[in-house]
Each structure stands twice: as C-alpha cells, then as structure tokens.
Backbone bond lengths (Angstrom), bond angles and torsions (degrees), N, CA, C in turn:
res aa  C-N    CA-C-N  psi(-1)  N-CA   C-N-CA  omega(-1)  CA-C   N-CA-C  phi
1 X - - - 1.465 - - 1.528 109.93 -
2 X 1.342 116.74 142.64 1.451 120.87 172.81 1.521 108.51 -89.21
3 X 1.327 115.06 -173.80 1.454 119.46 -177.89 1.530 112.70 -84.10
4 X 1.328 118.41 6.68 1.463 120.76 -179.40 1.523 110.61 -62.60
5 X 1.330 115.77 134.57 1.458 121.59 177.93 1.521 108.57 -127.33
6 X 1.316 116.60 134.42 1.466 119.74 -178.12 1.529 111.43 -62.68
7 X 1.329 117.03 -23.85 1.467 120.17 178.50 1.522 112.04 -67.05
8 X 1.340 117.16 -15.17 1.461 121.11 -179.25 1.527 112.98 -85.16
9 X 1.328 116.94 -0.01 1.460 119.95 -174.69 1.528 110.50 -131.29
10 X 1.337 115.42 147.82 1.460 121.61 174.38 1.527 108.60 -114.66
11 X 1.322 115.57 117.34 1.456 121.37 178.85 1.534 107.22 -99.28
12 X 1.334 116.16 107.93 1.469 120.28 -172.54 1.515 111.46 -128.66
13 X 1.335 114.94 139.36 1.457 122.48 167.10 1.528 107.50 -96.27
14 X 1.329 117.30 -167.21 1.456 121.40 179.88 1.524 110.47 -122.79
15 X 1.313 116.20 145.01 1.453 121.98 174.75 1.526 107.78 -142.71
16 X 1.330 117.23 -169.80 1.460 121.38 176.16 1.516 109.81 -127.88
17 X 1.313 116.34 138.22 1.461 123.00 175.09 1.523 107.28 -126.35
18 X 1.321 116.39 117.30 1.469 121.55 -176.42 1.525 111.62 53.44
19 X 1.332 115.24 39.69 1.453 120.53 176.95 1.508 115.34 80.21
20 X 1.338 117.20 0.71 1.462 121.26 -179.26 1.525 110.17 -109.56
21 X 1.335 118.28 142.16 1.470 120.30 178.06 1.523 111.25 -63.98
22 X 1.325 115.52 142.34 1.462 121.06 -179.63 1.523 109.11 -149.34
23 X 1.321 115.54 154.64 1.455 120.24 177.37 1.520 111.00 -75.61
24 X 1.330 115.86 147.70 1.466 122.51 177.23 1.522 107.52 -124.52
25 X 1.329 117.04 101.18 1.458 122.04 -173.12 1.522 111.04 -69.94
26 X 1.326 116.08 132.02 1.460 122.45 176.85 1.518 109.87 -99.20
27 X 1.318 116.28 141.19 1.459 122.18 175.53 1.526 108.60 -113.25
28 X 1.328 116.71 119.83 1.457 121.05 -178.48 1.521 110.90 -97.10
29 X 1.330 115.27 142.87 1.458 120.90 174.38 1.521 108.58 -153.51
30 X 1.327 116.12 166.02 1.460 120.26 177.42 1.525 109.64 -65.22
31 X 1.332 116.40 145.25 1.461 120.71 176.04 1.521 109.63 -57.54
32 X 1.329 116.20 147.94 1.464 121.13 -173.06 1.523 109.77 -147.19
33 X 1.313 115.45 179.10 1.464 120.15 175.05 1.529 110.32 -60.40
34 X 1.335 116.55 -37.13 1.461 120.40 178.86 1.529 111.03 -62.76
35 X 1.323 117.31 -46.58 1.466 119.43 -179.56 1.521 111.09 -67.98
36 X 1.328 118.05 -35.46 1.460 120.37 176.22 1.531 111.21 -63.56
37 X 1.319 116.32 -39.21 1.465 119.80 177.23 1.521 110.41 -62.60
38 X 1.334 117.03 -40.34 1.469 120.95 178.06 1.529 110.37 -64.87
39 X 1.337 116.09 -42.65 1.463 119.18 177.97 1.526 110.98 -58.24
40 X 1.319 115.88 -41.65 1.468 120.76 -176.58 1.523 112.18 -73.09
41 X 1.335 116.85 -47.08 1.467 120.69 -170.31 1.523 114.14 -89.77
42 X 1.316 117.35 -18.45 1.464 119.46 -177.51 1.531 111.27 -121.94
43 X 1.340 116.51 -61.76 1.468 121.56 -174.35 1.529 111.03 -56.02
44 X 1.343 117.25 -53.90 1.459 120.20 -175.59 1.529 111.74 -68.60
45 X 1.328 117.64 -30.56 1.470 119.76 178.22 1.530 110.99 -69.82
46 X 1.330 117.48 -35.76 1.461 119.78 175.59 1.529 110.69 -65.53
47 X 1.333 116.31 -43.16 1.463 119.80 177.67 1.524 110.73 -60.82
48 X 1.331 115.91 -43.31 1.460 120.42 179.30 1.526 111.53 -64.28
49 X 1.341 116.33 -40.37 1.466 120.25 179.20 1.524 110.99 -62.42
50 X 1.323 116.98 -40.52 1.458 119.64 -179.26 1.526 110.76 -68.93
51 X 1.341 116.87 -39.81 1.467 119.25 175.16 1.527 110.58 -59.19
52 X 1.338 116.61 -44.21 1.460 120.79 -179.61 1.527 111.42 -63.81
53 X 1.326 115.86 -38.50 1.473 120.01 177.60 1.518 110.55 -58.67
54 X 1.326 117.33 -46.58 1.466 120.30 -177.94 1.528 111.11 -70.66
55 X 1.326 117.79 -32.62 1.463 119.70 174.12 1.528 110.51 -64.98
56 X 1.324 115.46 -44.59 1.473 120.60 -176.67 1.524 111.71 -65.58
57 X 1.322 116.73 -36.16 1.465 120.83 -177.03 1.527 112.51 -95.62
58 X 1.338 116.11 9.50 1.469 121.12 179.05 1.530 111.65 54.26
59 X 1.320 115.74 41.11 1.469 120.67 -179.02 1.525 110.63 -124.18
60 X 1.335 116.19 39.12 1.471 120.46 -175.40 1.521 112.24 -57.34
61 X 1.341 117.19 -31.42 1.462 120.04 -179.21 1.520 112.20 -64.66
62 X 1.339 117.33 -20.81 1.457 121.26 -179.57 1.527 112.40 -93.35
63 X 1.322 117.14 -3.83 1.465 120.41 -177.90 1.525 110.15 -71.79
64 X 1.332 118.88 127.18 1.469 120.38 -178.47 1.527 111.84 -66.58
65 X 1.316 115.86 146.73 1.465 120.63 -175.54 1.524 112.61 -66.76
66 X 1.351 118.44 -21.83 1.464 119.38 -176.09 1.521 112.35 -68.46
67 X 1.335 118.53 -14.82 1.463 118.40 178.04 1.522 111.24 -67.89
68 X 1.325 117.83 -15.89 1.461 121.76 179.40 1.530 112.28 -91.49
69 X 1.321 116.67 -5.32 1.462 119.33 178.29 1.528 109.85 -65.74
70 X 1.315 115.74 156.92 1.466 121.37 -175.68 1.529 110.55 -127.10
71 X 1.340 117.16 68.11 1.467 119.63 -174.78 1.525 114.32 -61.84
72 X 1.334 117.46 -37.15 1.462 119.14 179.32 1.519 110.63 -68.05
73 X 1.321 117.07 -41.33 1.467 120.35 176.88 1.521 110.54 -61.70
74 X 1.335 117.11 -43.41 1.460 119.99 178.53 1.521 111.09 -61.67
75 X 1.330 116.49 -38.15 1.459 120.52 -178.76 1.520 111.53 -68.89
76 X 1.332 116.25 -33.16 1.464 120.20 -176.46 1.522 113.75 -89.33
77 X 1.343 117.26 -13.41 1.459 119.42 -178.71 1.522 110.96 -61.85
78 X 1.315 116.04 141.82 1.466 121.94 179.23 1.526 109.18 -87.76
79 X 1.333 115.16 80.13 1.459 122.00 178.20 1.524 106.57 -123.05
80 X 1.333 117.38 95.62 1.482 120.52 -172.44 1.521 114.43 -54.14
81 X 1.337 117.53 -32.80 1.468 119.50 -176.84 1.520 112.94 -75.19
82 X 1.337 117.40 -17.37 1.464 120.89 -177.56 1.529 110.23 -79.17
83 X 1.330 116.28 124.13 1.458 121.81 176.20 1.527 107.81 -110.65
84 X 1.335 116.13 127.17 1.464 121.57 -167.38 1.531 110.97 -115.60
85 X 1.340 115.28 130.67 1.458 121.68 179.87 1.521 109.51 -131.36
86 X 1.317 115.77 149.04 1.459 121.21 177.03 1.522 109.03 -126.43
87 X 1.330 114.81 154.57 1.468 121.47 178.28 1.524 108.67 -116.24
88 X 1.327 116.58 128.21 1.463 122.52 179.18 1.524 109.99 -109.39
89 X 1.335 115.12 146.93 1.471 121.22 170.02 1.515 107.90 -145.31
90 X 1.321 116.26 119.24 1.470 122.56 176.26 1.528 111.61 52.36
91 X 1.338 115.89 42.65 1.455 120.91 176.62 1.516 115.05 80.14
92 X 1.319 117.30 3.07 1.468 121.80 178.84 1.519 108.99 -109.88
93 X 1.332 116.48 135.95 1.450 121.07 176.36 1.528 107.72 -75.02
94 X 1.321 115.66 99.52 1.460 121.43 -170.30 1.516 113.36 -77.43
95 X 1.319 118.26 -23.52 1.457 121.05 -179.25 1.505 110.60 176.78
96 X 1.324 115.59 176.07 1.465 119.47 176.87 1.524 110.50 -144.97
97 X 1.322 114.69 157.55 1.462 123.52 -179.94 1.523 107.66 -136.68
98 X 1.327 117.16 124.87 1.459 122.14 174.15 1.520 108.71 -113.97
99 X 1.317 117.10 133.22 1.462 121.32 -176.00 1.523 110.85 -131.44
100 X 1.342 115.03 161.52 1.456 122.14 170.92 1.523 108.02 -137.50
101 X 1.318 115.94 146.36 1.460 121.00 -178.90 1.524 111.71 -94.34
102 X 1.342 114.64 168.70 1.464 123.39 170.63 1.526 113.34 59.18
103 X 1.336 115.55 46.70 1.458 120.84 174.93 1.524 108.19 -96.64
104 X 1.330 118.51 134.65 1.474 119.76 -176.79 1.520 112.27 -69.84
105 X 1.319 116.19 126.11 1.462 121.20 176.13 1.520 110.18 -65.78
106 X 1.336 115.57 148.03 1.462 121.08 175.11 1.527 111.88 -90.85
107 X 1.345 116.82 -1.84 1.464 120.02 -174.94 1.525 113.53 -128.96
108 X 1.329 117.21 -13.59 1.457 120.90 -177.78 1.522 109.28 -132.98
109 X 1.307 115.89 154.62 1.462 121.19 177.29 1.527 109.66 -83.10
110 X 1.322 115.23 67.24 1.459 120.04 -177.44 1.521 109.61 -166.89
111 X 1.328 116.14 168.96 1.456 121.46 172.99 1.523 109.83 -92.34
112 X 1.332 115.25 155.77 1.460 121.64 -179.02 1.525 109.00 -136.21
113 X 1.318 116.07 -176.66 1.460 121.81 176.13 1.530 109.11 -91.70
114 X 1.326 116.50 136.08 1.464 121.54 178.37 1.521 109.45 -104.29
115 X 1.330 115.79 126.15 1.459 122.35 177.07 1.526 108.30 -91.02
116 X 1.328 115.59 103.36 1.463 120.79 -173.39 1.527 112.24 -80.05
117 X 1.320 117.18 -46.04 1.465 121.66 179.66 1.524 109.37 -140.02
118 X 1.324 116.58 141.04 1.455 123.69 171.70 1.521 106.58 -141.96
119 X 1.326 116.54 122.85 1.468 118.72 -177.28 1.515 110.76 -147.81
120 X 1.326 115.30 143.02 1.465 122.73 174.58 1.520 109.40 -98.24
121 X 1.323 116.18 149.04 1.462 123.45 -179.96 1.531 110.58 -55.67
122 X 1.340 118.34 131.56 1.479 120.21 -179.57 1.527 113.63 -53.36
123 X 1.330 117.48 -34.25 1.453 120.41 179.97 1.509 113.67 -66.99
124 X 1.333 117.31 -13.57 1.455 121.65 178.25 1.527 112.18 -103.01
125 X 1.333 116.99 16.24 1.452 121.70 178.44 1.531 109.03 -118.77
126 X 1.318 116.91 138.24 1.456 119.85 176.14 1.524 110.15 -68.52
127 X 1.307 116.95 136.99 1.461 120.76 178.03 1.520 108.61 -155.42
128 X 1.334 117.04 -170.06 1.448 121.31 -173.60 1.511 115.40 -71.23
129 X 1.347 118.58 -16.49 1.469 119.06 -175.14 1.528 113.72 -127.91
130 X 1.316 118.89 1.77 1.462 120.47 171.46 1.531 109.63 -159.90
131 X 1.327 115.93 162.35 1.463 122.57 176.89 1.519 109.58 -114.45
132 X 1.288 115.93 149.34 1.461 121.06 -175.37 1.525 111.98 -73.12
133 X 1.329 115.53 152.19 1.460 122.00 176.31 1.527 111.61 -104.48
134 X 1.332 116.32 -28.50 1.458 120.66 174.92 1.521 108.83 -109.77
135 X 1.319 115.32 147.27 1.457 121.66 178.99 1.526 108.90 -122.98
136 X 1.315 115.27 157.61 1.458 119.57 171.76 1.520 114.78 67.01
137 X 1.322 117.73 34.16 1.466 120.14 -179.65 1.520 112.77 -72.50
138 X 1.319 117.22 -28.02 1.457 119.54 -175.27 1.520 113.56 -60.13
139 X 1.336 116.85 -40.88 1.468 119.76 -176.55 1.534 112.05 -66.75
140 X 1.348 120.68 -47.93 1.471 117.70 177.74 1.528 113.34 -65.74
141 X 1.338 118.23 -31.05 1.463 119.68 175.96 1.527 110.37 -66.17
142 X 1.335 116.78 -42.90 1.461 120.57 176.07 1.522 110.57 -65.10
143 X 1.334 117.21 -40.65 1.464 120.79 178.86 1.528 111.38 -60.83
144 X 1.340 116.77 -36.18 1.462 119.81 177.70 1.526 110.22 -64.34
145 X 1.338 117.27 -41.53 1.471 120.01 177.06 1.529 110.14 -62.85
146 X 1.327 117.63 -39.98 1.469 121.28 177.76 1.522 110.26 -63.99
147 X 1.340 116.87 -41.49 1.461 119.62 176.15 1.526 110.95 -59.92
148 X 1.333 116.88 -44.24 1.466 119.72 178.72 1.525 110.85 -60.31
149 X 1.324 117.01 -39.21 1.469 120.64 176.97 1.524 110.83 -62.25
150 X 1.335 116.54 -46.31 1.467 120.23 179.41 1.519 111.40 -61.97
151 X 1.324 117.05 -46.02 1.460 120.48 -174.57 1.524 112.49 -69.53
152 X 1.341 117.20 -18.18 1.461 120.61 -179.35 1.533 112.20 -101.95
153 X 1.328 115.99 7.82 1.457 119.77 174.65 1.511 115.69 89.56
154 X 1.346 118.28 18.48 1.463 121.77 -179.50 1.526 112.66 -103.10
155 X 1.321 117.23 15.54 1.476 123.08 174.47 1.525 113.84 61.50
156 X 1.321 117.09 23.22 1.451 120.20 179.48 1.519 114.42 80.50
157 X 1.316 117.54 -0.37 1.471 121.03 -177.80 1.526 109.14 -76.64
158 X 1.318 115.04 130.94 1.465 121.90 179.72 1.520 108.21 -130.57
159 X 1.325 116.58 131.37 1.460 121.79 174.05 1.514 109.76 -107.83
160 X 1.321 117.75 148.70 1.460 121.14 -179.93 1.518 110.84 -159.60
161 X 1.318 115.57 152.68 1.458 121.88 172.08 1.525 109.41 -100.50
162 X 1.308 116.34 143.22 1.467 121.74 -177.37 1.523 108.75 -131.98
163 X 1.332 115.25 135.40 1.456 119.93 -179.86 1.521 109.04 -136.22
164 X 1.316 116.39 145.12 1.455 121.23 171.05 1.517 114.44 69.08
165 X 1.345 116.20 -145.81 1.471 121.69 -173.68 1.521 113.97 -60.69
166 X 1.344 118.08 -23.68 1.466 119.69 -178.90 1.525 111.78 -60.24
167 X 1.338 117.48 -24.57 1.459 120.38 -177.93 1.524 111.21 -62.33
168 X 1.328 117.00 -28.32 1.465 120.63 179.52 1.524 110.62 -59.92
169 X 1.340 116.53 -40.91 1.463 120.24 179.20 1.529 110.81 -63.94
170 X 1.329 116.92 -48.48 1.464 119.66 -176.78 1.525 111.48 -68.34
171 X 1.339 117.31 -35.07 1.463 119.91 176.59 1.525 111.93 -64.65
172 X 1.348 116.22 -28.30 1.464 119.87 -176.82 1.527 113.40 -81.09
173 X 1.324 117.74 -14.51 1.468 120.08 -172.42 1.533 114.04 -60.89
174 X 1.345 120.13 -42.89 1.474 117.59 178.87 1.520 113.18 -57.45
175 X 1.334 117.44 -40.17 1.466 119.66 177.89 1.522 111.46 -70.50
176 X 1.327 117.00 -39.90 1.466 120.49 -179.21 1.521 111.45 -66.05
177 X 1.326 116.51 -43.66 1.464 121.29 -174.77 1.529 112.80 -89.30
178 X 1.322 116.55 -23.98 1.464 119.51 178.71 1.513 114.80 90.07
179 X 1.324 117.58 14.61 1.468 120.75 177.37 1.528 109.34 -158.77
180 X 1.351 117.34 157.49 1.465 120.34 178.29 1.526 110.42 -62.20
181 X 1.328 116.89 143.65 1.463 121.17 -177.15 1.518 111.96 -114.13
182 X 1.343 117.15 -39.20 1.463 120.67 -171.54 1.527 112.19 -116.67
183 X 1.325 114.36 154.30 1.454 120.72 167.58 1.526 108.39 -65.82
184 X 1.326 116.31 174.25 1.458 120.31 177.23 1.523 110.02 -58.82
185 X 1.331 116.81 136.67 1.459 121.35 -177.79 1.525 110.23 -62.01
186 X 1.332 115.81 141.21 1.463 122.52 178.87 1.525 109.97 -120.57
187 X 1.321 115.53 158.98 1.455 122.04 172.02 1.529 108.13 -130.50
188 X 1.314 115.62 173.83 1.461 121.80 178.78 1.529 111.59 63.37
189 X 1.349 115.75 36.06 1.471 121.50 178.71 1.530 108.32 -110.37
190 X 1.305 116.50 123.05 1.467 121.19 178.58 1.524 109.86 -75.85
191 X 1.341 116.82 140.69 1.456 121.90 176.36 1.517 111.06 -89.79
192 X 1.321 117.74 177.14 1.459 121.47 177.09 1.527 110.34 -75.30
193 X 1.312 116.85 170.59 1.462 121.99 174.64 1.535 108.67 -59.15
194 X 1.334 120.13 134.44 1.474 127.64 11.18 1.521 114.05 -98.65
195 X 1.335 118.88 12.67 1.464 120.99 -172.68 1.527 112.57 -82.45
196 X 1.325 116.04 -50.69 1.466 122.74 176.74 1.529 110.83 49.74
197 X 1.337 118.49 -128.34 1.464 121.26 -173.07 1.527 113.57 -71.84
198 X 1.334 118.36 -8.92 1.463 120.53 179.66 1.528 111.63 -63.23
199 X 1.321 116.25 -21.91 1.472 119.69 -176.81 1.521 113.02 -91.28
200 X 1.312 118.38 -2.15 1.464 120.11 -172.07 1.526 113.47 -62.07
201 X 1.325 117.75 -26.06 1.468 119.89 179.64 1.529 112.36 -86.34
202 X 1.328 117.02 -6.73 1.456 121.07 -178.39 1.525 110.67 -91.23
203 X 1.320 115.49 156.98 1.462 120.60 174.96 1.525 109.59 -70.70
204 X 1.330 115.74 135.36 1.465 120.78 175.53 1.523 108.28 -108.01
205 X 1.336 116.04 128.03 1.461 122.45 178.74 1.520 109.79 -117.06
206 X 1.331 115.44 150.58 1.464 120.01 177.37 1.523 109.09 -139.71
207 X 1.328 115.41 122.59 1.464 121.08 -179.36 1.528 109.78 -67.13
208 X 1.313 116.60 131.39 1.457 121.19 178.04 1.529 110.27 -75.59
209 X 1.331 118.33 145.06 1.469 120.51 -178.73 1.530 113.30 -56.31
210 X 1.330 117.74 -41.65 1.463 119.98 -179.73 1.528 111.07 -63.68
211 X 1.331 115.99 -39.78 1.465 119.62 178.29 1.517 110.64 -65.63
212 X 1.339 116.46 -40.87 1.468 120.24 178.18 1.523 110.28 -58.95
213 X 1.333 116.13 -43.62 1.468 120.51 179.39 1.523 111.07 -61.73
214 X 1.318 117.25 -44.30 1.467 120.68 -177.49 1.529 111.48 -68.54
215 X 1.315 117.06 -37.48 1.464 119.85 178.59 1.518 110.66 -64.10
216 X 1.332 117.15 -43.20 1.467 120.05 -179.34 1.526 111.60 -72.99
217 X 1.343 116.63 -35.50 1.465 118.69 177.88 1.528 110.89 -61.40
218 X 1.320 116.95 -33.39 1.461 120.70 -177.56 1.519 112.87 -68.85
219 X 1.334 117.83 -21.91 1.472 120.17 -178.96 1.531 112.01 -113.75
220 X 1.341 115.95 8.72 1.468 119.71 179.00 1.531 109.46 -72.38
221 X 1.333 116.12 138.10 1.463 119.99 -178.71 1.518 110.69 -113.62
C-alpha cells in the first residue's frame, strides 16, 4: 500500500441548490446487506419500471441497455477476487464500483487494477419517466477506482472493458477533463474471471498514469 488515504480526496457529483450548481459529496464504503437491500427494493424496481414503460409505449428500441444490468446478482455472486464498493449521497445509493486486482496491463510490464463494473443510480439518469437530480456521477466513480489503484500500488492505472452506449461517456472524458485519459483502445483482450473471452469483442481501455495523477490532484483536499 502507498500513503494514499481516501480522506485526502473529495469525490463529488453535481446538483442544484436554489437553481445554482453545487457539489454533491459522495461517501464510498464496501458493499453490505444494506446496499444489497437498496439494490433489490429501489434500484432494480426503477429499472423494471422503465422497462415496463417502454413496453407499454411500444418504444423498446429507446430503452437504455443499463436496465438489463444485474447489480444485485453481481453483488451476491461468489467471486472472491471481486471487491465491491458503493457510493451514497443523502441516503441514496448513488452508484457502485466493482474492481479486481492483479490484471495484466496491455501497455506495461506489470499488473494493474481492473474496473469490472461502474454504474450510476437509475434515478440520477435522464430517461422517459424521470429526470436526474445529480449530474456527472461517472467521473467521481472512475476517480474512486483510480484512487483504489493508487492505494494498492498500481500507480493509479485502471483497465476496463466498455460495450455499447457506455463508450460515449468514456469518449467524452478528454474533452470534459481537458487532457487525454486512456491509452489507445484495444480489442481481443480477455477479462478476469468470470468474463474471460466474453470480453474479447469489447473495447478495452486503460487509464494512463499521468491522467490518473491529474484526476486525483483535481479532487485532493
């Protein structure tokens, strides 16, 4: 472990207070029975409601792919290498991050941290039946994964596979942040268990060390 401490960083999304933009501080902790209950009783019901809305209005083609994700199943799976974290804001489970250690880098002769899942709470995403209250959740969730990489001795380097609409978010990061974030995109890269060769058709991204440093410096307190 390095000397990195989570208390040295503020992971914040954006919200509005009296019509003015304001920071919304996220609190990260290990997944628990409480977060699993929230996933079951709130998160999955919102996803189900949105699927039903698109079925009812015959607009299935407009239904976002994240409604098919299975966060509770992922949390309950017996995969020892998977480390699960959730982010809370004002009593709402704002998002979650699942990681695995010791993944081989595609650009360096070393192992790095693998970002297995990153997701924002459905209630904080614009869709056909509600509008989000928090904005910009993806960056602090990614920053938390980068912090975990730094604190575990991986120099902030994070590898991840991306498929479908999620690529739009990662493609936008250089413009949003003002600097390059990832190495050149790769394909034909196997993921860790339980994904393995299933990820070979997906884009593989790897956060550059300099970008990791700049992202964490921006939220250092």
